[in-house]
N, C-alpha and C positions, 0 to 999 in steps of 0.2 A: 267777105263773106257775108251773106244774107242767111236770116232765120226766118222764113217766111212763116213758119209754125207758130213763132212767137209773135212778130210784128215783122208784116212785110217789108214796111217802109224802114226801118233798123238796120244799118250795119254794125253787126255784131265785133266785128275784128278785122283785122289786115296785119303784114307784116310790112312795115315801112323798110325803108333801107338803112335807115338809123337802128336796127335791130331792137325796135319796140314792137308793143302789141296795145294799139289803140283802140278803144271803145267810143260808140256814139251814140246817145239816145237821147231824142228829146230836143235838141239843142245844147245839150251838155255832152263833152265829150272827159276822157279819162285815160292816162296813157301807165303802162304795166311794164317795166321791160324786162324782157325776157332775152334771153341767148336764140338764136335759129335753131342751134343743134338741139336745145332742149324742149322747143315747141311740139315738136313731133314724138317726142317720149310718151310712151305708155305712161298714166297718169297712176297707174299701179306700181313703176318705178318709185315712185315718190309718195307713198302711203305711209301713213303711221301704225302701230299698232297697237300704243298706248291708249287707248280709249276703254271707257265703261260701258259695261252692257246690263240692264237689268231686266227682269222678266216683268212683263205686267201684270201679272197675279199679286207679285209682292206688295205689300205694303210701304209707306214712306220709310218708317223706323226699320223693316228687314233691308230695306236699298241701303240706306244709311249706315247701316251694321257690315254691309255686304263691303260698302265702299269703304270703309274702314281697315275691313279684314284685308281687301284686296289690295288697297293702295290705288292712288289716281299716278297719270300720267303726269308729265312737267306742264303741259297746257291745257287743261281740263276745261273745257267752255260750255259745254252739253254732255248729257248721259242720255245713250241711248236706249230706247225700249225695242225688246223682240217679244216674239209669241213662242208656244213648245215646239215649233218649228224652226227658231232661231231665226226668223225672217224677222226685219225690221218693219213696225207697225207704229213706233212715234219717237219722239224726241222730247226731253226735260230739261230745261236751262236751269244752271246750278241754283239761282238764287228762288224759281219757283220751287223746285223740291227743298230748299234750305227752309222755306215759308209754310212749306204744307204742313196738314193736320200729320201725325204720326200715325195716325191709324187709317189715313187715307192709302186706298189702293193707286198703287203706280200709273193703272190704267187710267183712272180718274183725272191725275195731275197732266199726263202726258198733252203734248200737242200732238195730234195724229196723222195731217199731213207734213211728211216729211220731204223735202227737196233732196235727192242723194244724188251723186255722180256716178252714171254709170258704167260699170269696170271697161266699156269698149272707149270710152274719152281717153284722147291727147291733153298733153299739159294746155294746149290753148283752150279745146274745150273747156277746159276744166277753169282758164282762168275768165273765161265767158262767164260762168256759173256765179264767179266771185264779183264781177261788174253789175251784172245784171241783179242777183239777189241779195247782195252786200251781207251776206253773212261771214259769220268769222270762221267757220268750217263745214265742213260737207265731207258726210260719208259715201264711199266709194261703194258700190253694193254689185252684185250678178245680177240676171234677168230673174232671178227669184228672190229677190232682195236681201239674200244673206248677207251681211255686212264682212269686207274684204280687207278695210282701211280708213284710216280718216284723214284728209288733206286740209290743213289749215291755212290761213292768209301768211303765216309766217314763211312758207316755202316761198312764197312770190316776194317777200320783204326781203328773204335772204337772195333769191334770184336778182332781185334790183340793186342790193350793196355789190352784190358779185360785179356785176354790170356795171355801177357806176365806179367800182376801185379799178376795173382794168379800165377803162376809159382814160381817168385819172393818172393811172401808171404807165399810158402809151401817151397821151398826153406831156408828163413829165421827159419820158426819153426824148420824145421829139423836140422839146426844148432844148435838152442837154445835146442834142445833136448826133 
């Protein structure tokens, strides 16, 4: 698969006979093992809903109080910022939020340019984003930038574990005859 929008000379991924997805960029390659049957799944089938959304007009203090009141999911890495229309406008890494002055507005602390996965992507497309951008998590958004869910590297780690476990079991059964 070639991605001319990003770099026409970069192969972003292909399904090898060994049921893995391989990525090559500027002389480096990495490999993420996904089963072929999952590669074409819509990414929306694999999103989590346990993410924290903050309003851009809130202060850091109000945001932290809101987080404490609502609680957080099990893998909070980023806090996502929305406007009055509930559209994604920014992201705040956890560390940045924790060290920001309490009276600072969230919109002053957030990172305004957010790379998000479109809701039309499949698992293979999402895997490419992880390989290219090296983020720990991505939001999945609709065409109007409304947040539909989050997918993190844990999803791919689970897939790698499942694949390796199946390979080991197959090998064991072949050995046992």
